[in-house]
N, C-alpha and C positions, 0 to 999 in steps of 0.2 A: 356800695355807692347808692343803690336804689333802696336800701333798707330804710333809710330815714324818710324817704318820700312815700314808702308804702306802709309805714308803721301804723297808720290810722285806718287802714282798709279793713272792712269787715266788722267794725264796731257796731254793737246793737244799741248803743246809747244815743238817743237823738240829741241834736244840738239844742241848747236853751232857746226859748222863744222870748224875744225882747219886743215889747209893745211900746209904741210911741205915736203920738199924734203929729209929730213934726215930719215934714217931707224929708226924705233922705236923698241927698244929691249923690249921684254916682261918682266914685273916686276916679280921678284922671289916671291914665297909665303912669307907672313909675319907670323912669329911665335911669340906668346906671351906665356910666362910661368909664372904661378902663384903658390904660396905656401900658400893656405888658412890655417887659424888657425882651423883645423879640424883633427880628428884622421884618420889615414889611414884605409882603409878597410882591412879585414883579408887577410893575405898573402902579403900585401904591406908594404914597409919600410917607406914611407913618404906620406904626402898629397901633390899631385902635379897635376896641371891642365895645359894642353897644348892646345892652340887654334891656328889653322892654317887657314889663309884666303888667298884669291887670288890664290888658287890652279889652275894651268892651266889645261884646259880640251880640248880634241879633240871632234869633232862632234860625237854625240851618235847615235847608230843605234838600231832599234828594231830587236831582234833575236827571233827565234822560242821558244815558251815556253818550258822550261826544258833544254835549252842550257846553260851550265855552263859558267860563266864569271869570269875572274880573274881581280880584281881591284887593282889599283896602290896605293891607300891609305886605311887605316884601322882605322875607318870605311870608306866605299866607299863615295866619294864625287862627283860622276858623272860617266858617261861612258855608254857603251852599256847596254841594259836591255831588259826585256820582254815587249810585248805590253799590259800588264795589270798592274795595280797599286793597292796599298792597300787602303782599306777604312781608313779614318782618325779616329783612335780610339786607345785604349790600348789593346794589345794582350797578351794572355797567351802562345800561340804557336808561334814559331819563324816565322817571315815573311821572305821569301827568299830574299837575297840581290838583286837579279835581278828584284824583284817586288818593293822593297822599293826605289831602285834607280830611278824607274819611278816616284814614288811619289816626290822624290827630284826634278826631272825635272819640276814638276808642281809647285815648290816653297815651298814644304813641309819641315819641320824639322823632322828628325827621332831621337828619344831618345832611346838608346839601352843600354843593360846591359848584363854582363857575370858574373855569380856567381853560386855556388853550389845550387842545388835545395832546400836545407834546409836553405840557408842563403840569400835569395833574398827579403824577405819581406820588409826590411828597404830601400833597394836600389830601388825597384819598387815603393814603396810608395812615395819616393822623386821625381822620374820621373813623376809619375802620378800627384803629386802636381804641378810641374812646368807646365805640360800640362794643368791642369784645371785652373790655374791662368793666363794663357795667354789670352790677350784681344781678344774678338771675331773679326773675319775677315769679313768685309762687303761683300767681294767677295763671301765668303762661304755662308753667310746668304742669299744672293740673289739667291742662287741655290736651287731649290725646293728639299726639303728633304736633304739638304746638312748639313755638320757638322758645328760647330762653328768656327773651325780653322783647318788649314792643319798641324796636328801634329800626329805622329805615335809613340807609345811606343812598343818596341819588345825585347824579348831576342835574343841574337846573340852570339853563342858560339865561333865564329871565331874572336872575338875582342881580342886585345892585352891587354886591360885594362878593369877593372870591370864596368866602366861607360863611355859612349861615346854618342856623338850626331853628326849628319851630316846634312849639307845643300849642295846645289849645289855649289861646289868650296870651301867648308869650312868644317873643322872637329874640334871636341872637344873631348878630352880624359881626364879622371880623375882617380886617385887612391883613392879618398875619395868622400864624399858627400858634395857638395858646391852648394846649390840651387841658390845662388846669381849669381855666374859666369855662371851657366848653363842658367838661365833665361835671362841674358844679351846676351849670344850667340844666343838664340832663337830670341830675339828682333832685334838683329843686322843683322841676316842672313835670316830672314823670307821673303818669296816671292821673292827670288833672282834667281829662276830657269829660264831657257829660255822660259818656257811656264807658264805664270802667270794665272793659272786656278784653280778652286776649284769645284769639283763635285765628288760624290760617285757613280754616274751613270756609270756603266761599271767597277767599282772597285770590288775587291774581299775581302772577309773576311776569313782569314785563320783559324779562330777559329770555323767557322761554318762547321761541317762535311757534311752538305747537300748543301753547297754552291758551288760556281764555282771555288774555288781555286784549282790549279793543284796539283796532288799527284804524283810527278815525280818519286819517288822511288817505287811506287806501280803498275803503269800501264802506258803504252805509251799514251800520250795525243792525243785527237782527232785532226788530222791535219787540219781539216776544221774549228774547233772551237777555236783552240789555248787556251785550258784549259777551254773552255766553257764561257769565258767572252765576252761580247759584245764589239765591237770596240768603241773607244772614239768618241762620237758624235761631229761632226763639227770640229774636230781638226786633229786626226791622222788616224782614220779608220784602225788601225792595221798595217799600212805600215810604211815607213820611216818617222821619225819625221820631222816637218816643221822647218823653220829657227829659 
């Protein structure tokens, strides 16, 4: 599944340079709306999938841990974030958006859901299925102790829809369960972040109560440790992101 999305990685051939005196207007985001043949989830009137790609983004900054960020899309598709990112796994506890946006910057896909605590089993099972069926990422497998692919599954109560997915510059929202369109979104938008990297070294696991994930509502973070996570080796070092 991810093979097509990753086939161009590592090429030494630079893209062609096109010179023009004319100003180039930025392209507006492209929106595709689908109506799969599936029942709507409880509380929804119809089965509807909306995919937006080419969402324009301004340069992102690293902000101190626990600084709240308001995002222009829902789910977030990029922007400012904290200098820590989430381990690539399926979570029971919500991953803060300011953390998972950093994962998006690394080229990850976030699969998110919003549903009553008593009605999430089927939704989460479908997201976990899409995550597990994604083809392994060679860049991740080359990282010692790394995951098979850059995919995060998390609950997110701030969503407008019961099912959502996010990549850098792209979003997916759905009012029903349609694994085919979600898997296609993953394959089409995987590894599209400005930092094509895969590592759990320095990442946090919000499900681990003894781990380094910040507890922003419980106590002030250690200003010197920024939530206790190590800086990203060889890339960001906790400072402003690179180009």
